[in-house]
Structure formats: structure tokens, C-alpha cells
C-alpha positions, 0 to 999 in steps of 0.5 A, a space after each residue: 499500499 503506497 503513502 496515496 493508499 493509506 491517506 485515501 484508507 485513513 479517510 475512508 476509515 475517519 468518515 465512517 467512524 463519523 457517519 456510522 455506528 461502530 464495532 469493533 472485534 478480533 477476528 483472529 481464527 476465523 476461517 475465510 468462509 467464516 468470514 465471508 458467513 459474518 460479512 453475507 450476514 451483516 449485508 442481509 442485516 443492512 451494516 458492512 465489515 471490513 478489515 482494518 490496519 491497526 494503525 492506520 485507524 488510530 491515525 484515523 480516529 485520532 483527534 475524534 471522541 472514538 480515539 478512546 478505542 485505539 486502544 482495542 486497535 491490537 492485533 487482528 482487528 476489524 470493523 463491524 459498522 452500519 448507519 442503523 445503530 444497532 444492525 451491526 451490533 445485532 449481525 455481530 453479536 448474534 454472529 458470536 454468539 455461535 461462533 467463539 472466535 470472534 471477539 466483541 471488543 467495543 464501539 462508538 455510535 456519534 460520539 458515544 463510546 461503547 465497551 463490550 457490553 455497551 457493544 451487547 447492549 445495543 444489541 438487544 434494542 430494536 431497530 429502525 423498521 422494528 420500531 417504526 412498526 411499533 410506531 404505526 401500529 400505536 398509531 393505527 390502532 385508534 383510528 381502526 377503533 373509530 372507524 368500527 364504532 363509525 361503521 356501528 349501527 346508531 343504537 350501538 353508537 348510542 349506548 356508547 354516548 350514554 355509556 360515557 354520559 353516566 362516567 362522567 355524571 358518578 
């Protein structure tokens, strides 16, 4: 790797830490096929993984909030990253559960630095899609009840109004 490529790599790594949630892992002992399986799992979850040179990663995060992670870049390391705050953490945790040779070292989410337990906690949170689905369900549920009440015969509506009036009087 020549100087230009190294400079581009440092800039790229810095950009990844600025724009994404990043999980730092120790990938020593993984076979090529296991690593490719992990990458496929990450792609499916909307995340990516890159093996990085430790020295370049330390240079890239120097002066940033993620600089506290520089001690993690020793030995064979890789970074998993995603724009969705929980996608990379979930996929890495799921893979690490079945494969002891992948060790989660820590991570960063914006200016928040996480240790292994922090990454585990992040992985247990609902994803962006799950949150959107629960919000949509919460919003549409009352609307469905109103629509059902409006479609009911007038006698049912009158009964509901009478019950409400009785409750208010009591």
C-alpha cells in the first residue's frame, strides 16, 4: 500500500467513525468461509465489515471522540458499521454467539464510546424498522377503533354515548 492509498484509507476510516455506528471486533482464528458468512449476515442486516490496519485506524480516529477506542486496535481487528444504530451490533452479536473465535471488543455510536457490554445492550434494542412498525401500529390502532365505531349501527353509538355520560356523572 503506497502513501496515497494509506491516506485514502485513513480518510475513509475516519468517515466511517463519523457517520456510522461502529463495532470493533477481534477476528483472529476465523476461517475465510466464516468471515464471508459474517459479511453476508452483515449485508443482510444493512451493515458492512472491513478489516483495517491498526496503525491506520489509530491515525484515523486521532482527535475524534472515538480516539478512546485506539487501545482496541491490536492484533487482527475489523470494524463492522451501519447507519442504522443497531444493525451492525445485532449481526455481530448473533454471529459471535455461535462462533467463539469472534470477540466483540467495543464500539462507538456518534460520540458515545461502548465496551463489550455496551455493544451487547445496543444489540438488544429494537431496530429502526421495528420501532417504525410499533409506532405505526400504535397510531393506526385508535383510528381502526374509531372507524369500527362509526361503522356500527346508530344504536351501538347511542349506547356508547350513554355509557360515557353515566361515567362522567358519577
